[in-house]
N, C-alpha and C positions, 0 to 999 in steps of 0.2 A: 864546727863553726867554734865550739865552747874552748878546744884547744888554740885556735886564734885569738878569741876573747881574752885567755890567759897570757899570752904571749905578748899582747898588748896592753896588758895591764888592766883592762876594763872588764870590771865583773858587773855592771850594772846591766840586769836584765829580770823579766818578768816570763814564768811559765805555767802555763794554765793547763790543769788535768780534771776536767768535769768540775765537780764542787769544790777543787783545792787550786788556791793560785799561789804559788812560790816566788817571792822577790828577792833578789840579791841586789845588795846596793853596797858601794863602797863607802867607807865612813873614816878617812884618813887611812891608816894602815890596818885598819880592823874591817870586817865585812859585816854586815847586818843581813841576817836570811829571816824573812817573814813569811809565816804560813797564814793562810787567810782561807776558811771554810771548814772543809770536812777533812779529818786525818783518819781515814779508815781503809779497810782493806781494799776497796777500789782506788786509792791515791797514795798508798804507803810507797810504793815503788818509786814514784815520782819523787816523793820528800825525799826519800834515802838517796836517789840517785843525785840530786841537787847536791844535798848536804855531804856526800862524799866526795862529789867534785870541789866543792868550797873548802872542807877540811884538808884535802891533798894539795891545796894550794899554799902560798908562802904567807897568809896573812898572819900577822902576829895573834889577833884575837877573831873568834869568830863567835857573833852574838845570835842567839836563835830567839827570835820574837815569836812566841805562840798566842799571844793576847788575841790574835783573829780567828783562833780556834774554836767554832761552836759545838763540833761533835769530834770526840776522838774514841776510837773503839778499840778493842784488845790489840788489832793488828797494829793499828796506829802508834799504840802504847809501845807495842814491841819495837817499831822502827826507832821511837825516840831511845829507847834503850840500847839497840845497836849502834845508834849514831853517837851516843854518850860513851860507849864501850870504844869505838873507834877512835873518837875523840881522845881518850885516856892513852890509847896504844900510839898516837900520833902527839902526843906532848901536852894534853889537856888544855887545848886552845879553846875550846868550844864553852861559853857561858851563856845562861838563859835570859830571858827579858820578859817581864809582864807575862806570865801564863794566863790563859783565861782561867775561870772559875771550873770549866769542865776538864781542862787539863791538869790544873792543880788537884782537883779531887780524883783523877786518874791516879796522879802520880803519888799522893798520900795513901791512896786505897790501896796500892801496891806496894807502899813501903820504900818507893823509889825516889822520893824529893831530895834526896841527898845525891845524886847521881852528877846533876849539872849545878855548879855554882850560879848564883843570881848575880845579877847585876841591875843598876837602874837606868 
């Protein structure tokens, strides 16, 4: 179904995986990906799959909103790093918006806050 959605140019969707919800919304020629809940070992695969699909598309910019992430563990942080690296290989179209305090602390604690440019 995701191939059909991409072909139609309709990216708006929501995917729930236990304590994590990932929402993708089209905003002009950009895509907003919002993660809400827990980004952890049990949800990292879903998070990465959604972001890989979006990054591989033709949106000029992908905005990652982690403001709704209340818990991020080391596996979730690794997922963010892998996605940031994939974005760099794909032309660095990924930007981060409004990280939650826990995400910001995890990024800073790992010296990784420079990986994703911030947008308002």
